[in-house]
N, C-alpha and C positions, 0 to 999 in steps of 0.2 A: 504494500500500500504506500502511496506517495504522500508525504506530509507537506501541506501547503507551506510556502516559504514564510508567510506572515506568522503562521502558528509556530513554526520552528524558531523564528526570531524572538517571539514572545517567550517561548520556553527557555531559550538561551538566556534572555534577560533576567528571568526569574531565578534561574540557577545562579547567575552572577550576583544578584542582589542578596540571595540567601547566603551565598558564600562570604559576603561582606558583613553579615550580621554578627554582632559581638556575642550573642547568646542564643542557644537553641530553645525550643518550646519547653523541653523538660527542665533546662536550667532556669528559665524564667519562672516556671511553676514552683520549683523547689528552692528558689533563690534565698540565700542568707546575705542580705544586702550589706550588712556590716563586714562580713568576710570578703565580699566582692570589692567593697570600697578599700579594704585593707590591702588586698592584692594589687589593685590598681595603683594605690598610693606607693606601695613598695616597689612598683615598676616605674614610678615617675610619670604616670599618665596624668594628663590635665583633666579638668572638670568636664571638658567636652565628651569625655568617655561616658559619663553618666547620661548625657543626651543620646548617645548611640545605644546605650543599654535600653533607654526608654523607648526608642524607636523599634528596637528588636523585639521587645516584650509587648508592645502595644498590640501587635497582631494576635497575641495570645491572651489578651484581656488582663494583662498584669501591669501594675504600675510600681515602679521602684519605691522603696522606703528611703526617701531622700535623706532624712535625718540620720538613719542608721548608716547609709552609704558614706555620708560626709564624715561621720564620726570614725568609721573604719579607715577611710582614706587618710584622715589626719594622723592616725596612728601609723599607717603604712608609710607615710611621708617621713616620719621620724626615722624609719629604717633606711629610707632612700637618701634623704638629704644629709649625707655625711661628707666629710672632706675627702675620704678615700673614694666614695662613689663618684663624687664630682671629678676627681682625678681620672678615674677609669673611663668616664664618659668622654672627657676631653681627649684623652689619649687614643680612644677608638675613633675619634672624628665625629662623635655624636653631637647633636645640638641641644643645648639646654633651653627648655621652654618655659622657664620661670615658674615652676610649680612649687618651689620650696617656700615655706612661710618665712617671714622676715627674720625671726630669731634663729633660723637654721641656714638661711641662704648665704650668709657671709662666708662661713667655712666651706660650704659646698662650692661656691663660686671660686674661692681661693684655690681649692684643689682642681677645679675644672680648668682654670687658666693655666696652671702648671702643666696639666695633661694636654691641653690644647697646644701649648708651646712645643711639647715633645712631638705631637702629631704633625705640626707644621714643619718642624725641623726634619723629621723623618721623610715627609712628603717632598721637601725641597731636595734632599739628597737622592731620593728615588727618581724624581723628574730628571735630574742631571744624569743619573746613571742610565736611564732609558734613552736620553738623547745621545749619550756616548755609544750605547749599543747600536742605535740606529745609524750613527755616523760610520761606525766600523762595518756594519752590514752593507751600507751603500758603497763604501770604499772597496770592499771585496767584490761586490757586484760589478763595479766599474772595471776592475782588473779582468774579470771574466769576460766582460763585453769587449774590452780592448783586445784580449787574446783572440776572441772569435772574429773580430773585425780585421785583425792583422792577418789571420789565416785566409780570410776572404780576399784581402788586398793582394796577396801573392798568388792567388788562384788563377789558373789560366782561363777560368770561366768568367771572371769579372771584366766588365767593360771599362773603357777609359773614364767615362762619366761616373761610373760607380766608384772607381778608385779615387777620383777627386772628392766625391762625397765622403767616402770612408776616411780619407786623410783628414778632412775637416772635422769629422765626428770624433776621430781618435784624438786630435789635438784638443777638442773641447773637453773630452772625458779626462784627458791628462791634466788639464787645467782644474777641473772639478776635483780630481784626485788630490792634487796639491792643496787646494782650498780646504778639503776635508781634513787633510793632515794637520793644518793649522787649527781648524776647529777642534779636532780631537785633543790637541795639546792644551788648548784653553779649557775644554770640558774636563779633562783630567785634573787640571789645577783647581777648577771650580768644585769638582766632586770632592777632592781632598778637603777643601774648606767646609763644604756642607756636611761632610761626615764628621769633621772636627766639631762643628757647631752642635751636631746631634749628640756626640759623645759628651760634650760639655754640658748640654741640657740634661742628659741622663745623670751625669756626675753630681749636679747640683739639685736634682730632684729629691725632695724629702720622702718620696714614696717609692717603694720597690715591690 
C-alpha cells in the first residue's frame, strides 16, 4: 500500500516532535517534581527547562508542581555551581548560561574563566598545528605534481605547446613550494609559542 506523501510528512513531524520532548507520558504521570528540579539544577539547566517539561506533560493532562521543581532545582544548583564545575565547563569549551545564584556565581565564574583560558590556549595551538599539517601536505602534493609534470615534459608524446604550459606550471609550483617552506618555518615558530602558552596556563592553573 502506498502512503500519501502528506501523511508521511505529518508522521515524520510527529516523530521528531516526540523525540524532542523532555519527558514521556509515564514520566509525567509519575513525576517527582522536586527530584526532577534537583536533577536539572545539578546539570546546570536554566529555568526554560521547566517550560519544556510543561509542554511535554500538557498533552498528558499533567501540570508540573512549580514550587517543588524550583525548590529541587535550587538544591541541585548548589551541587553544580562550584568552582571546580565552572573550571570543567570552561575547559571543555562549554558556555555558561548564568544559572548560578549570586552567592555561588562568583567562585563558579572564577573557575570557569581559568578553564576557558586553558580551552582557548589549547585551541590556539591546535589551529596552528592543523595549519602546519596542511602546509606540509600541500608541499608534498606539489612535489608529486612536479614529478608527474616533469615526466610528461620529457615524453615524446607531449607537444611543443604542452611543454610550454608544463614549464610555466612547474615554475609556478616551485614558487609555491618555496613560499610554503617559509610559511612552515613561521608556523613552527608560532606553534612553539602557542604550546608554551598552553603549558604555562596549565602550570598556573589551580585545578588539576
